[in-house]
N, C-alpha and C positions, 0 to 999 in steps of 0.2 A: 694513392688510388686504391680502391677496394677491390679484392679479387672476387669475381663472381662465384657463387655456390655451385655445385653440381647441379645438373638439370632436375635430377630426380630427388635432390634434397629438399626436405620440407622447411628448413631454416630460411629466414627472410633476411633481405639486405635493407639497410637504411638509405634509400635513394627515393627521389621524387617519382622515378619510374615504377618502383616497387609499390609506392604509397598509391599512385594512381591505378596501377594494375589491380588492386584490391578494392579500392574505393569506387572506382567508375561502375563495375558491374554491380556493387552493393547500392549505388544511386539507382540503377535501373530496377533493381529488386524492390526497392523502397517506393517506386512508382505503383506497386500493387494496391497498398493501402490509401494512397494519394489519389490514384485514378478511380479506384472504388468509391472513395469518399466524394470526390468531385463529381463522378457520374450520378451518384445518388442524389447530391445536393442539385445538380444541373436539372435532371428530370423531376425531382421533388419541388423545385422552386417554381415549376408550371403549376403546382397545385395551390400555390399562394404562400405568403409569408408565415402564416400560422404553421403550416406543415414544415416549413424550413426551419423555423425556430424549434419544433419538436425534434427535428432530426439532430439539432445541436446537442440536446439532452441525451437522446439515445445514442449518438455518436460517442459522446463522452463516457457514457456508462459502459458501452461495449469495449471502449479502450482499457476500462478499468479490469474487466474480467480478461480481456486479451492480454494484458500486461503481464500475467503469469507465465504465458508463453514467452513473452519478450525477456523476462528474467531467466527462465530456464535457457533460452536461446543464448543470452550473453554469458551465462555460466558456463554452458556446454561449449560454447565457441572459444571462450577463454581457456578452458581445460584442454580442449583438443589442440588449440594453438601452442599450449605449453608443452604438450607431449610431442607435437610436430617439431618444436624448437629443440627439445631433447632427443629427436629422432627415434622415438619409442612408438613406432607404428602399430605395434601389436596391442597397445593399450587403447588405440582409438575406438575400435569396435566395440570394446566393453563399455566405454563412456556413452557411446551412441545407444547402445541397447537400453541401458538403465535410464537414459534421458527420455527415450520415447516411452518407457514404461510409466515414468512419473507424469509425462505429459497426459497420458490418458487418464490417469487418476484425477489430475487437476481438472481436466475438461469436465469430467462427470461432476465434480464439486461445483464448478461455475454453473453448469446447467441447473443444478439443484437449487442454489442460491437464488438464481434469477426467477425461477419459478415460485419459490416460497418466501423470500426475504424482501427481495426488490419492490413487490407491489405494496408492502406495508411501509417502506421508506417514501415512495413516491406519493402515496396517498397523504401522508402527512407533512410532506416537504413542498409540494406544488400548489399553486394557488388556482389555476385554470383545471377544472375537472375533465375538460376535452383534452388538453394537453397530456394530462395523467393518464387517461384511458388509452389514447392513441400510443403513448410511449410503451405502456405495458404490453398491449397487444403486439406492437412491433418486436419488442425484445424477446418475447416469448417464441418468435419465429427465428429471429436474427441469431440467438444463442446457440442454436443447432449446428452453427458453423464452427463452433469453437474447436472440437475435436480435429477437424480438418486443418484449421488455422494452426494449431499447436504443432501438429505433424509436419506442416508445412515449414514451420519455423525450426523444427529440430533438423530437418533436411538442409535448411538455409545455414545453421550453425556448423554443420558437417562440412559443407562445402566451402564456407569462409576459412573455417579452422584449418583445413587442409590445402588451403591456397587453391582452391578451384572456384572462386567467386565469379569467374568469367561465365560460369554456366548458369548463374542465377537469372540472367536476363531472359532466358527461354521460359522459364516457368511464370516469370513476371508478366511477359506479353500475352502469354496463353490466358492467364488467370484475368488480367485487365480487360482482355477483348471478351471474355466470357461474361464478366460483370456488366460491361457497356451494353452487350447484346441483350442479356436477360433484364436489365433495367429497362432499356427501350420497349422491350417485348411485354414485360409484366406489369409496369406501372401504367402503360398507356394502351395496352391490349392489342398489340400488333402481331403479325405472323400466325394468326389464328389462336394465339394464346389469351387467357383470360385478362381483363382489365382489373387489377388489384389495388390500383392507386399507391397509396403510402406504403402498405405492406408488400407491394410488389418488390421495393427496394431491397426488403429483408430477405425474400426468397432468393432474389437476384445474387445477393452477397454469399448466401449459404451455397448455392449451386456453383459459383466462381471459386470459392474457397476448396470445394471438393476436387474441382478440375485441376486447380493449382496444385494440391497435394499430389494428386495422381501424376501430373507432369513432372514434378521434382524427383519423385522416387522412380519413376520410369527412366529419368536421365540417369540416375544413380546406377540402375541395372544395366542401362545401354553402354555406358562408359566403363562398366565393370568396376566401379569404385567399390562395390560391395565386397568383391573378392580380394581386391587390394588391401583393403582395411578391415576384412573379416567382420562386416556389420551385423550380420545375423547369425553367427556362429556361438554367441555367448547370450543365449535366451534366458537362462536361469536368473532369478533374482540375486544380485550382489548387495548385501548390506553395507558393506564397506564404501563401494563406489557410489551407490544411491546417496549415502550419507555425505560423502565428498561433494557430490553435485548440489545436493540441497544445503550444504554448509555455504557454498558459494552463491547459490540462486536465492536462498532465502532473504538475505538483506537487500538484494537486488529487487526482487519482487515487493518487499516492504517499501523500498525507495520508490519505485514507479507507481506503487498502489496509492501511497499516501500523496503523491503528486497528482494523480489524476482524480482521486477522491476530492482533492481540493480544488481542482479544476471543475468538477460536476458541482462542488459548493458554489463555485463562482458563477456558474450558469444559472443555479438555482436562485441566487441573489439578484441576478440580471432579470430573471423571469418575475420575481417578487417586486422588483422596482421598476418594471416596465412602464407603468403608468405615470410614475414620477419623471422618468427620463423622456418618453415620448407620450404625452397625455391623450393625443388623438389616435395614435397607433401604438398601443403597448406591447404588440408582438414584434414591433420593428426591432427593438433593443436586442431581443434574443436572435432575431434572424441575422442582424449584423454581425453579432458575436460569433454566430456560426460561420459566416462568410470569412471573418478574421481568422478562425481556426483553419479554415480551408487554406487560406494564403500562407499562413504559418506552415501549414504541412508541406506546401510546394516548396518553400525554402528549405524546410527540414529534410527534404530528400537528399540534398547536397551535404548538409550539415552533419545529419546522422550517420551518413555514409562515411564521412571522415572519422566520427566518432567511434563507429564500429571497427574501422580500420586501426584506430589508435588502440581499442582493446585488444584486438587480435595480434598487432605487431609488438605493443609493449610485453604481452605474454610471451610471445615467441622469442623476443630479444633477451628477456630475462632467462628464458629456458636455455638459452645459449651461453649464458653467464656473462652478458655484456650489460650489466646494470649500469655502468658508468655512461652508456650511450642513450638511456631512456629519455632524459631531458632534451637531448639534441633530437631525437625522434619527434617528440612532442612539438617542439618549435616548428619542425618542417611541415608536419601535418597541419598545425595551427596556421600558418602562413597560406597554405593553400585553401583552407577553409574560409579564411578572411576575403581572399581574392574572390572566391567563387560567390560569397555573400554580399560583398560589395557590389558586384554586378547586378545581382537581384535587388538589392536596395535602389540603385540607380533607376533600374528598369520599372520598378513598382511605382516609384514616386512621379516618374515622367509620365506613365501611362496609368495612373491611378483610376481615372473615370472609365477607361476603355475596359481595364481589369474588372471592375466591379459591375460593369453593364453585362458581362458574360452570364450573369445569374438571372436574366430576363425579367428584372423587377423595375419598379418605377424610377423616374428621375429623382423623386424626392429621397428614395432610398439610397441611391448613388451618392448623392450630396450629403446625407447624414453620415454615410460610412467612409468618406474620405478622410476626416480628421483622425478616427481610430486607426485607419490604415496607415497613416503616417506614423504614429507612435509605435504601431506593431513593427514596422520596419527597421526602427531604432532598436527595438527589442531584439530583432533578429541578428543585428550586428554584434551585440553582447553575447547572444547565444553562440554565435559561430566560434568563438574562442573558448568561452566558459565550458562548453560541453566536451571540448577536447581534453581538458585537464580532468574533467569528472571521469571520462572513460579510461584516462590513464590509470586512475585510482582502481577501476575495475580490473584493468589488465594486470596490476599487481597482485590481485586475488584478494585483497583486503577489503572485501565488500561491506564489511560492518561499518567501515569508514564512510562509504557511500551512503548507507542508511542515515548515519549521523549526520552528515552534510544535508541530506535531504530533509531531515526532521527539523534541524534549526532553520533551514531556508523556509519551509513551509510555515512555521510559526511567525516568522517576519511577514510573509506573504498573506496569511490569513488576517493578521491585525490590520494590514494596510487596506485589503480589500473590504474588510467589515467597515473600518472607518469611512472609507470613500463612498461605499454603496449605502450602507444602513444608517450611519451616523450624519455624514455630511451631505448625502444625496447628490453627489457630483455626476457629472456626465460620462459617457462611454469612453472618451479619450484618457480621462484620469483612471477609470477602471483598468484599461489596458496597459497603462503605464506600469501595472503591477509586474509585468514581463521583464521590464528593465531591471527593477529592484530584485526580481527573483534571480536572474542570472548574474548579477553582480555579486550577490551573496555566495552563489555557487562557486564563482570563480575564486573568490578570496579564500575560501576553505580549501577547496581542491588544491589550488596553487601552493597554499602554505603546506599542505601535507606531502606533496611531491617533493618539494625543495627541502623539506625536513630530512628526507632520507629514512623515516621510520619504516617504510615499506621494504627496505632491502633485506630484512631478516625473514620475510614471509615466504613459507614453501607450501605448495599445493600439489 
């Protein structure tokens, strides 16, 4: 029987209760991007399939620039969790201060690229001039939420890394509520606000991210966590700590970026082949794919919560010197992830038509979307355990291996998608089967690395 750790100790136990106490609040925090995305798509779907399809491209693009913050989040979370496992509380504030500084610089870079580089890429990649123009105009508004999102993510990394993930849900509900309110108000022109149509969703997301950021930092101050962890006492630039964060974050940013850039390529190929897939309704292929991503995101709330928990707990356990228990921990988290995903798998397949009808589109749209939905749910099952092993690699601190795993997987993925869409011109079901292939390759390499034990000598 395991002896409980002292209440104020930041070291973690390997128990289902401990895992769920971290992962459930993270699940709620992940509702923010999902609810924001779903609310946007719900209200945008009322504008027609063309705008819903465009939202798929803008959504994936924004994820690419937002993923920089996600990489910083995972790196900072892993480092804070490691220091917590070592009980070095004084180092946490230093890490946080440098993480915020790096996030602000990265946000400025993301805004600049969106204004000056993205239009050139879209002009040359997209077939429809209308989709091109709508996407660029939307993103030039949407990208101003980037600084708020990055700072929100830094706050989340701090709360998870210090075992305060239960407070994430407050910021989550506030931001999600704000996004739904402004979506309804600005897209359709309610409550005396202007009717902005498609661009209203962009303004709504920016306002919601600002409110979410304010909420998270207000919580940190109200709970006096800034005093306990000396969050704002180390304002001076530290080359050593910044380099440490970037050494962990850079491969993660690279990993996430190439994954999402490839997803953007997937959407571009869908847009280019829309007339071959649905000759009478070419925009339908892109609209269905956007809905599939929405469904993937819903299941991902639980899967990524367990993945984030794996990152934090593996790093914490290693910091305690309990390296022999890492695989035991991974198996426990993996089982819980599989149980949650199996429930979603059954639910989605039993009520496929009802789920797809949520988006206010035609019966023909629903009928065409059901076969891709079924294959997507199979992909979710593979994702449920593969992503746990991948985030265990992140928790060891050897994020260069994460980048290598992603690079090899993406090569296989691109070859498959190119053959299916550009060479063989197969349907959407075959195109979305790429998710199954993707997660199988991820699992094989991540599992092999963890079982090899090569991570044991890594120090961060």
